[in-house]
N, C-alpha and C positions, 0 to 999 in steps of 0.2 A: 294380469294385475301385476305380476312378479316382473314383467316387462317393462311394465308401464313405471314402476318404482325405479328399475335398474336404470332407465333412461333419463328420468329427472334428476338421479343423483348424477349420472354423467354430465348432463347439462350445466347443473350448478356449480360441479367441481372445476368443469372447463372454462367456465364464466370467473370463477375467482382466481384460477391460475392466469388467466389472461390478463388482470389488473395490475401485473408488475410493471414498473417504471422501465421504458425501453433503454438499453445500454449500447453504447457503442463500444466495442472492443477490438483493440488491435494488437496483433502479437508478431515479433520479429526474432528470429533465432540467426546469431552471427557466431560461426565456427572458424577458430584460428588455430592452426597446426604449425608447430615450431620442431625442424629436425635438426637432430644433434650427431653429430659424427665422432664418434669414440675410437677412431682408427680402425678397428675391426667390425665394428658393430655400429649401425645408425639406428638411434631412437627416436621416436616420434611422439610428442606430446600435443593434445588437443586441449583447447579450452573453448566450452561453448557457454554463450550467454544468450538466456531467452529473456526478451523484454516484453511485458504485458501491459498495455494501457487500458483503463476502463474509466468510462465517463458518462454520466446521465444524458439522455437525449431531451432537451428542454425546448418548448416552443413559446414565441410570445404569444400571449393571449388574443393581443388585438391584431396582428398581421400574421400570425403562424411562421414568423422567421426563427429561425434555430438561435437560441441564446447560450452563450459561452458559459459552460459549467465548470468544476474543479474535477481533476483528473487524478485518479492513482494510478501510481506507476510501481511494479513488480519487476525486479530483477533478479534472476536466478544464475548463480554459475554452477558449471559442471567441469569437471576436470578427467580427461582420459590419458593415463599413465603408459599408454600402450601394453596393459597387461591382459587383455582380452576379455576383460570383464564389463567393456562398456564404460560408460560415464559415470563418474562418482559425483553426487551432490557435495558442493562445496559451501555456498553462503546464498543468503536471500536477503535482497534489501528493499524495503517497500519505502516510496516518498510520496507525497501528497502536492500538488500544486493548488497553492492557497494564498489569497491576498496578494497576488501578483509575484510570487515566490514560490520557490520549491522547499519542501520540507523533508528529509529522509528520515526515516526511522531505522536505525542500527542496532539488532540486538547484541547485548553483551552479556556478561554471566548473572548481573544483579538486575537488568530491566534493559532499557535502551536509552541510546543517545537521538537526541533530534537536531540534526544538520539543518543549516540554512543553505540553499544554493549547492546543491553535491555534485553537480556536473561542472563546477565552476572551478578553476585553480585555487580561488580563494573562499572555499568551502570553510564555513563558520559554525561549530557547534554552539549552536545558540541555546540548548538547555540538554541536561541529562535527568534520566528517571530511574528510580529505585522502586521495586515491589515493596508495597508495605505489608504490615502483618494481615492486613483483608487483602485478599486475594483480587478483589476486584478495583482495587486504588493504587494508583503509583505516587509517589513522592516526586515533585517536579522542582528543579532549581536550573533557572536560566538567567541570562543577561537582563532580559526585559521584564520577565515575571518568574515567579516562584510561588508554587501552590500544590494542589490537590488533583491528579489526573484520573481519568477513567474512560472507557470504551463504552460508548451508548449503543443502544440497540442496532443502530443503522452502521456501527462499525468507525464512528467517527472518535476521533481521541479530544476529550472536551478537559480543559484545564480552568479550575478555579482559583482564582489568587487576589490577593488585597493589593490595591494600586492606593501607593501612598499619597500620590499627587491629587488623585480626585476622593481618597478616602473613602472607597466604595469597593465591595468585591465585584470582580468583573469576571468575565468568561472569553476566554480563546479556544476556538475551536478548529480543528485540523480535518477537514471534511475527507471522506473517503466515500469514493464513488464505484 
């Protein structure tokens, strides 16, 4: 009886865990080393950038072809100042690919900035956010919309704002994958 109960629990928990959406994860590490000659001593500094891209694998219901989905990209930068303690974490930047463009979320001491097209030389800060007195919400001020933002249970950043042109409350979602 004990074995039968254990087997049933194992089968049910295995089935529940298998229901997660499949994801494609791509990770790349790039290391750059700069050597400096100080006359009697040569010092080396290394910068390591780890880029991780995550996106859902979605299939068309009719023909099972793969459907393009939003992508979340995280870049972590590490520095090694040749002090034999290995790499020290320097910064992390997360950006989302949504609505045909990239949006980077760059943390600052009060909240984070939302930058459009972060890899381009003409990167534009499209919005700023500040943590509100309620820890779950952020005050968002941007060129195209200003409102209240929060991260939902899926990790998407959702901004609700009033559109003066349509005179309605609208929602902008920066999807996390």
